[in-house]
PADREN-351955 format. One record per residue (C-alpha): residue in one letter; x, y, z. Coordinates in Angstrom, 2 decimals. Layout:
R type      xx      yy      zz
R    a       X       Y       Z
...
***
This chain:
R type      xx      yy      zz
R    m   20.60   20.84  -31.25
R    a   17.61   23.22  -31.14
R    d   15.71   21.31  -33.83
R    k   16.80   17.88  -32.62
R    v   15.05   15.42  -30.30
R    m   16.24   12.77  -27.85
R    l   14.87    9.24  -27.88
R    a   14.78    7.37  -24.57
R    l   14.38    3.60  -24.29
R    d   13.19    2.37  -20.88
R    q   13.34   -1.42  -20.70
R    g   11.62   -2.20  -17.40
R    t   10.41   -5.20  -15.45
R    t    6.79   -5.06  -16.57
R    s    6.99   -3.05  -19.79
R    t    9.26   -1.68  -22.49
R    r    8.74    2.01  -23.25
R    a   10.14    4.64  -25.60
R    i    9.69    8.38  -25.19
R    v   10.71   11.20  -27.51
R    f   11.85   14.38  -25.72
R    d   12.69   17.77  -27.10
R    t   16.01   19.27  -26.01
R    g   14.25   21.07  -23.17
R    g   13.12   17.77  -21.67
R    k    9.50   18.06  -22.78
R    p    7.93   14.72  -23.79
R    l    6.59   14.74  -27.34
R    a    5.41   11.17  -27.86
R    e    5.66    7.74  -26.30
R    a    4.90    4.09  -26.89
R    s    4.97    1.02  -24.66
R    r    4.50   -2.73  -24.70
R    p    3.74   -4.94  -21.68
R    l    6.28   -7.59  -20.74
R    r    5.26  -11.08  -19.71
R    q    6.94  -12.74  -16.76
R    s    7.11  -16.50  -16.29
R    y    7.47  -18.38  -13.03
R    p    8.77  -21.85  -13.86
R    a    9.45  -22.81  -10.22
R    d    9.03  -21.42   -6.72
R    g   11.05  -18.21   -6.46
R    w   12.04  -18.28  -10.13
R    v   11.22  -15.33  -12.43
R    e   12.14  -15.22  -16.12
R    h   11.73  -13.02  -19.20
R    d   11.96  -13.88  -22.88
R    a   14.88  -11.80  -24.16
R    d   13.71  -12.16  -27.77
R    e   10.30  -10.81  -26.78
R    i   12.06   -7.84  -25.20
R    w   13.96   -7.18  -28.44
R    t   10.74   -7.34  -30.46
R    a    9.16   -4.81  -28.09
R    v   12.23   -2.55  -28.23
R    q   11.98   -2.29  -32.02
R    a    8.24   -1.68  -31.90
R    v    8.25    1.07  -29.27
R    l   11.17    2.96  -30.80
R    r    9.49    3.01  -34.19
R    e    6.06    3.87  -32.80
R    a    7.24    6.68  -30.53
R    l    9.27    8.26  -33.29
R    s    6.36    7.97  -35.73
R    k    3.95    9.55  -33.23
R    s    6.36   12.45  -32.71
R    g    6.32   13.26  -36.41
R    r   10.11   13.30  -36.48
R    a   12.50   11.42  -38.73
R    a   15.45    9.34  -37.57
R    g   17.81   12.04  -38.84
R    e   16.31   14.46  -36.33
R    v   17.23   12.26  -33.35
R    a   20.37   13.61  -31.71
R    a   20.87   10.44  -29.67
R    i   19.26    7.50  -27.95
R    g   19.50    7.05  -24.18
R    i   18.89    3.62  -22.64
R    t   17.77    2.71  -19.14
R    n   16.88   -0.75  -17.90
R    q   15.91   -3.15  -15.17
R    r   19.34   -3.62  -13.73
R    e   20.25   -7.08  -12.45
R    t   18.21   -9.07  -14.98
R    v   20.71  -10.99  -17.08
R    v   20.85  -13.00  -20.30
R    v   23.52  -15.13  -21.97
R    w   23.50  -15.52  -25.75
R    d   25.41  -17.02  -28.65
R    r   27.99  -14.60  -30.05
R    k   27.43  -15.72  -33.67
R    t   23.68  -16.32  -33.87
R    g   22.48  -13.83  -31.26
R    r   20.15  -16.46  -29.79
R    p   19.77  -16.59  -26.00
R    i   20.77  -19.92  -24.52
R    h   18.06  -19.65  -21.83
R    p   15.35  -17.19  -20.79
R    a   16.66  -14.08  -19.05
R    i   16.80  -14.44  -15.27
R    v   15.02  -11.49  -13.65
R    w   16.36   -9.47  -10.72
R    q   13.51  -10.80   -8.53
R    d   14.60  -14.40   -9.08
R    r   15.78  -16.32   -5.98
R    r   17.11  -19.55   -7.52
R    t   20.70  -18.87   -6.43
R    a   19.86  -18.32   -2.75
R    d   21.62  -21.53   -1.71
R    a   24.76  -20.59   -3.65
R    c   24.80  -17.19   -1.97
R    e   24.30  -18.72    1.46
R    a   27.19  -21.14    0.85
R    l   29.47  -18.20    0.09
R    v   28.27  -16.40    3.22
R    q   29.07  -19.48    5.27
R    a   32.50  -19.59    3.64
R    g   33.14  -16.16    5.14
R    v   33.76  -14.25    1.92
R    e   30.93  -11.71    2.13
R    p   33.01   -8.97    3.83
R    r   35.53   -9.12    0.98
R    v   32.75   -9.12   -1.64
R    t   31.26   -6.03   -0.03
R    e   34.64   -4.30    0.16
R    v   35.24   -4.77   -3.57
R    t   31.73   -4.46   -5.04
R    g   29.73   -2.51   -2.45
R    l   27.11   -5.28   -2.55
R    l   25.99   -8.18   -0.38
R    l   25.73  -11.85   -1.24
R    d   22.16  -12.10   -2.43
R    p   20.52  -13.77   -5.44
R    y   19.23  -10.32   -6.42
R    f   22.52   -9.56   -8.20
R    s   23.71  -10.81  -11.58
R    g   26.92  -12.71  -10.79
R    t   25.38  -15.87   -9.36
R    k   22.71  -15.82  -12.08
R    i   25.39  -15.93  -14.79
R    a   27.18  -18.79  -12.97
R    w   23.88  -20.69  -12.70
R    l   23.30  -20.38  -16.46
R    l   26.80  -21.61  -17.24
R    d   26.41  -24.59  -14.92
R    k   22.83  -25.60  -15.72
R    v   22.57  -25.10  -19.49
R    p   24.30  -28.10  -21.11
R    g   27.66  -27.18  -22.60
R    a   27.38  -23.50  -21.66
R    r   30.44  -23.27  -19.44
R    k   32.68  -24.90  -22.03
R    r   31.31  -22.60  -24.74
R    a   31.76  -19.53  -22.53
R    e   35.38  -20.40  -21.84
R    a   35.90  -20.80  -25.60
R    g   34.57  -17.28  -26.18
R    e   31.43  -18.44  -28.00
R    l   28.96  -16.79  -25.61
R    l   28.25  -13.26  -24.40
R    a   26.46  -12.07  -21.28
R    g   24.90   -8.87  -20.14
R    t   22.13   -7.08  -18.37
R    m   19.23   -5.72  -20.41
R    d   21.09   -2.56  -21.45
R    t   23.86   -4.69  -22.93
R    w   21.39   -6.97  -24.71
R    c   19.56   -3.97  -26.20
R    i   22.80   -2.25  -27.29
R    w   24.09   -5.42  -28.93
R    k   20.83   -5.94  -30.82
R    l   20.41   -2.26  -31.75
R    t   23.91   -2.10  -33.21
R    g   23.52   -5.37  -35.13
R    g   26.01   -7.10  -32.84
R    a   28.71   -4.46  -33.33
R    v   28.88   -3.26  -29.70
R    h   29.01   -5.35  -26.53
R    a   29.04   -2.76  -23.76
R    t   27.46   -1.64  -20.51
R    d   27.80    1.38  -18.27
R    a   29.36    1.69  -14.83
R    t   26.01    1.82  -12.98
R    n   24.82   -1.49  -14.42
R    a   28.25   -3.07  -14.01
R    s   28.20   -2.10  -10.34
R    r   25.16   -4.37   -9.81
R    t   26.75   -7.63  -10.93
R    l   28.94   -8.65   -7.94
R    l   31.79   -8.73  -10.48
R    f   32.81   -5.05  -10.66
R    d   35.39   -3.27   -8.49
R    i   33.68    0.05   -7.74
R    a   36.92    1.69   -6.58
R    a   39.07    0.57   -9.53
R    q   36.10    0.94  -11.92
R    a   36.93   -2.32  -13.68
R    w   35.88   -5.94  -13.68
R    s   37.49   -7.64  -10.70
R    d   39.62  -10.68  -11.47
R    e   39.14  -11.76   -7.86
R    m   35.35  -11.68   -8.11
R    l   35.36  -13.36  -11.53
R    e   37.33  -16.23  -10.04
R    m   35.13  -16.41   -6.94
R    f   31.91  -16.57   -8.94
R    e   33.44  -18.66  -11.76
R    v   32.51  -16.27  -14.54
R    p   34.87  -16.11  -17.56
R    a   35.98  -12.58  -18.40
R    a   35.36  -13.22  -22.11
R    l   31.60  -13.20  -21.44
R    l   31.49   -9.66  -20.11
R    p   30.92   -6.34  -21.90
R    t   33.19   -3.31  -22.04
R    v   32.32   -0.81  -19.29
R    l   31.77    2.78  -20.45
R    d   30.58    6.02  -18.84
R    c   26.87    6.81  -18.51
R    a   27.37    9.51  -21.16
R    d   29.53    7.86  -23.80
R    n   29.70    6.48  -27.34
R    y   27.79    3.20  -27.57
R    g   27.84    3.04  -31.35
R    e   24.92    3.49  -33.70
R    t   21.72    1.63  -34.44
R    t   21.47   -0.20  -37.72
R    a   19.98    2.00  -40.43
R    e   17.21   -0.54  -40.98
R    l   15.76   -0.04  -37.51
R    l   14.51    3.55  -37.84
R    g   15.38    4.45  -41.41
R    a   18.80    5.90  -40.60
R    a   21.59    5.14  -38.15
R    v   21.06    6.87  -34.79
R    p   23.84    7.28  -32.20
R    i   23.45    5.71  -28.76
R    r   25.03    8.09  -26.29
R    g   23.60    7.46  -22.82
R    v   23.09    4.39  -20.61
R    a   22.21    4.01  -16.93
R    g   20.42    1.50  -14.76
R    d   16.84    2.45  -14.03
R    q   17.33    3.71  -10.49
R    q   20.41    5.76  -11.35
R    a   18.59    7.18  -14.36
R    a   15.69    8.14  -12.08
R    l   18.18    9.80   -9.71
R    m   19.37   11.90  -12.66
R    g   15.81   12.53  -13.84
R    q   14.85   13.71  -10.36
R    g   17.73   16.19  -10.39
R    c   19.47   14.52   -7.43
R    i   22.94   15.32   -8.72
R    r   24.43   16.74   -5.51
R    a   25.51   14.97   -2.34
R    g   22.68   14.75    0.15
R    e   19.87   14.59   -2.40
R    m   17.65   11.53   -2.18
R    k   14.91    9.88   -4.21
R    a   12.66    6.84   -3.99
R    t   11.00    5.19   -6.97
R    y    7.84    3.19   -6.28
R    g    7.44    0.75   -9.14
R    t    7.27   -3.03   -8.87
R    g    9.61   -2.59   -5.91
R    c   10.88    0.54   -4.21
R    f   14.45    1.70   -4.64
R    m   15.85    4.57   -2.61
R    l   19.15    6.25   -3.43
R    l   21.04    8.85   -1.44
R    n   23.66   10.68   -3.49
R    t   26.93   10.76   -1.50
R    g   29.00   12.58   -4.12
R    e   32.53   11.36   -4.70
R    t   32.62    9.83   -1.22
R    r   32.31    6.06   -1.38
R    p   30.36    5.20    1.79
R    v   30.80    2.01    3.78
R    s   27.48    0.77    5.11
R    r   27.16   -0.68    8.58
R    s   23.41   -1.17    8.12
R    r   23.51   -3.61    5.21
R    l   22.74   -1.02    2.58
R    l   24.42   -1.11   -0.81
R    t   27.19    1.16   -2.03
R    t   26.63    1.68   -5.72
R    v   27.79    3.85   -8.60
R    a   25.35    6.76   -8.97
R    a   26.89    7.96  -12.24
R    r   30.15    8.05  -14.18
R    v   30.53   10.98  -16.54
R    g   33.81   12.13  -18.05
R    g   35.57    9.49  -15.96
R    r   34.34   11.13  -12.75
R    v   32.50    8.74  -10.44
R    t   29.79    9.67   -7.97
R    y   28.39    7.16   -5.51
R    a   25.14    6.47   -3.72
R    l   23.81    4.49   -0.81
R    e   20.90    2.34   -1.93
R    g   18.16    0.48   -0.16
R    s   16.02   -1.97   -2.10
R    i   12.45   -2.97   -1.21
R    f   11.59   -5.91   -3.43
R    v    7.82   -5.49   -3.31
R    a    6.06   -2.10   -3.36
R    g    3.64   -1.50   -6.23
R    a    3.54   -5.27   -6.68
R    a    1.91   -5.48   -3.24
R    i   -0.92   -3.22   -4.41
R    q   -1.23   -5.39   -7.52
R    w   -1.47   -8.43   -5.23
R    l   -4.52   -6.93   -3.52
R    g   -6.36   -7.42   -6.81
R    e   -4.76  -10.60   -8.08
R    g   -4.42  -12.38   -4.75
R    l   -7.36  -11.08   -2.71
R    g   -9.81  -10.26   -5.48
R    m  -10.04   -6.50   -4.87
R    t  -11.33   -5.26   -8.22
R    g  -10.82   -1.84   -9.76
R    g   -7.04   -1.56   -9.63
R    p   -4.88    0.73   -7.46
R    r   -7.44    3.53   -7.27
R    a  -10.07    1.18   -5.90
R    a   -7.56   -0.31   -3.45
R    e   -6.72    3.18   -2.18
R    a  -10.40    4.10   -1.84
R    l  -10.96    0.94    0.19
R    a   -7.87    1.60    2.33
R    r   -9.19    5.05    3.21
R    t  -12.20    3.41    4.87
R    a  -10.08    1.23    7.18
R    r  -10.67    1.42   10.90
R    p   -7.91    3.58   12.45
R    g   -5.56    1.73   14.76
R    s   -6.79   -1.66   13.62
R    g   -3.43   -3.27   14.43
R    v   -3.32   -5.15   11.13
R    v    0.21   -5.45    9.72
R    v    1.12   -6.75    6.26
R    v    4.64   -7.91    5.43
R    p    4.72   -8.22    1.61
R    a    7.85  -10.39    1.46
R    f    6.65  -12.32   -1.57
R    t   10.19  -12.69   -2.96
R    g   12.13  -12.30    0.28
R    l   13.10   -9.14    2.12
R    g   15.59   -6.62    0.76
R    a   17.50   -3.97    2.69
R    p   18.31   -3.76    5.50
R    w   17.24   -7.34    6.27
R    w   18.36   -9.31    3.18
R    d   16.40  -12.45    3.98
R    a   15.91  -14.41    0.75
R    d   13.79  -17.03    2.53
R    a   11.29  -14.63    4.09
R    r    7.74  -14.85    2.79
R    g    4.70  -12.62    3.10
R    a    2.53  -12.53    6.18
R    i   -0.46  -10.77    7.71
R    f   -0.53  -10.14   11.45
R    g   -3.03   -8.69   13.89
R    l   -6.21  -10.01   12.32
R    t   -9.29   -9.77   14.53
R    r  -12.95  -10.56   13.97
R    d  -13.67   -6.98   12.86
R    a  -10.70   -6.76   10.45
R    g  -11.50   -6.96    6.75
R    l  -10.23   -6.16    3.31
R    a  -10.13   -2.41    4.06
R    e   -7.72   -2.94    6.96
R    i   -5.56   -5.29    4.91
R    a   -5.47   -2.76    2.04
R    a   -4.46    0.09    4.38
R    a   -1.77   -2.07    5.99
R    t   -0.39   -2.96    2.55
R    f    0.03    0.71    1.63
R    d    1.56    1.39    5.05
R    a    4.00   -1.52    4.57
R    c    5.62    0.37    1.69
R    a    5.93    3.52    3.81
R    l    7.25    1.67    6.87
R    q    9.89   -0.17    4.82
R    t   10.90    3.21    3.41
R    r   11.34    4.47    6.96
R    d   13.61    1.50    7.69
R    l   15.81    2.56    4.77
R    i   15.88    6.20    5.82
R    e   16.96    5.27    9.34
R    a   19.70    3.04    7.93
R    m   20.94    5.84    5.66
R    q   20.97    8.27    8.56
R    a   23.17    5.83   10.47
R    d   25.52    5.14    7.54
R    a   25.95    8.60    6.00
R    a   25.05   11.14    8.64
R    e   27.06   13.90    6.98
R    a   25.45   13.47    3.56
R    f   22.04   12.75    5.01
R    g   22.17   15.87    7.12
R    e   21.76   17.85    3.92
R    a   18.76   15.79    2.79
R    a   15.77   17.81    3.91
R    e   13.33   16.04    1.61
R    l   12.44   12.83   -0.12
R    r   11.71   13.07   -3.84
R    i    9.49   10.30   -5.15
R    d    8.25    8.98   -8.47
R    g    6.68    5.82   -9.83
R    g    3.13    4.54   -9.92
R    m    2.38    4.82   -6.20
R    s    3.39    8.47   -6.20
R    r    0.17    9.23   -8.09
R    s   -1.73    8.75   -4.85
R    a   -1.83   11.92   -2.75
R    w   -3.12    9.82    0.14
R    f   -0.10    7.48   -0.02
R    c    2.25   10.46   -0.28
R    q    0.76   11.89    2.90
R    r    1.06    8.54    4.70
R    l    4.68    8.39    3.57
R    a    5.40   11.87    4.91
R    d    3.66   11.06    8.21
R    l    5.50    7.78    8.75
R    t    8.96    8.96    7.67
R    n    8.75   12.45    9.21
R    l   10.22   13.95    6.02
R    p    8.75   16.36    3.48
R    v    7.77   14.33    0.43
R    f    7.87   15.87   -3.04
R    r    6.45   14.04   -6.03
R    v    7.43   14.91   -9.56
R    n    5.15   16.66  -12.02
R    y    6.36   14.32  -14.76
R    e    6.33   10.70  -13.71
R    e    8.67    9.16  -16.30
R    t   11.86   10.34  -14.59
R    t   13.71    7.15  -15.48
R    a   13.34    7.75  -19.21
R    l   14.09   11.44  -18.71
R    g   17.33   10.56  -16.92
R    a   18.39    8.32  -19.82
R    a   17.69   11.16  -22.25
R    l   19.67   13.59  -20.11
R    f   22.71   11.28  -20.03
R    a   22.49   10.93  -23.81
R    g   22.25   14.71  -24.12
R    v   25.40   15.20  -22.05
R    s   27.34   13.09  -24.55
R    s   25.75   14.53  -27.72
***
């Protein structure tokens, strides 16, 4: 392995990226492509799955070329992805039947609320560790089957396949030979029994999703087949897969119970590793699979903030603050202390611990002397204050594991700001450590692939 490299594919919400690492975890080269989002209706968010596949091919080839390595020198590919985003495609042609529905999408809010009113949420949580929210994949798949003409009949006949972005990428990379996912991504669908580590017949019936649609569930470090030789010039094994937040947990080195990380990207996702203990949340947090390696499952408590870095982006796009995040931070630093301005960036609803799909953004406490600087500062603070909400919920739910967590490890775009990091430490009353290398998600994917190589 000394002369080999690892190739990580990070298919995210706003970009698709590939990074070549040496076996010591040092990045050698990278390539990325931006990803367009479309908003066809209020609360709807979609991606073009074919565009994603085009970008996947481009970044893998470009990163490998930049590294000066040949395909034969790649020990394995590791894949990480935006988790709950889902696509359904034709088994024979490989063509999606509809644009991919993104994790931020809220179109199935009414369906989720109907199930809540039917009283089934406690059972759903017991089996899957999740709550009934349009964030997750199960109701998205059901929506596609019901709304795309003929889709349900075709799915029941075995003509269609479904999967999150890892599954889509694996299927395309292997030329349609492998239809698989890993346990972390499966645990985000509302269809997976996290104790039995298998698709739940009960949940499939509840959400009206045919089992024939779904991929095989493998470990995070496992054999996912090989790429076609045409892609990179030689077949390359795919040996690691994990959802983006679990990959970041691995990349941050949070592999022991009590270790905790938060990733500040489009949203913020905080995970507390609870080891082999499967916690039951009383604070409306999620119980999720942190990793499955060699058949051994570790769990995590997770809190999801739907809008974090996207709120800083909104300062420019929505309020006309030019200059990007650095300019927004510089403006925020000039805000009048104690202004009383509060921003609630609930642009796509509120995540944990509130889970209010109908909530929308708001600004409170405006006075005659409040301006853009105060709004900017309050927007940064909103991310830190929502993080504190999650920390308090985790303390209540997993006191024993949390007692060992003396620090919060952070990564993602907002972690570049020393000023934000200090605000986060002040408002959470925890030491905050940011990584030296920001691409921990891709690193985690490479590490999982390395375990299996």
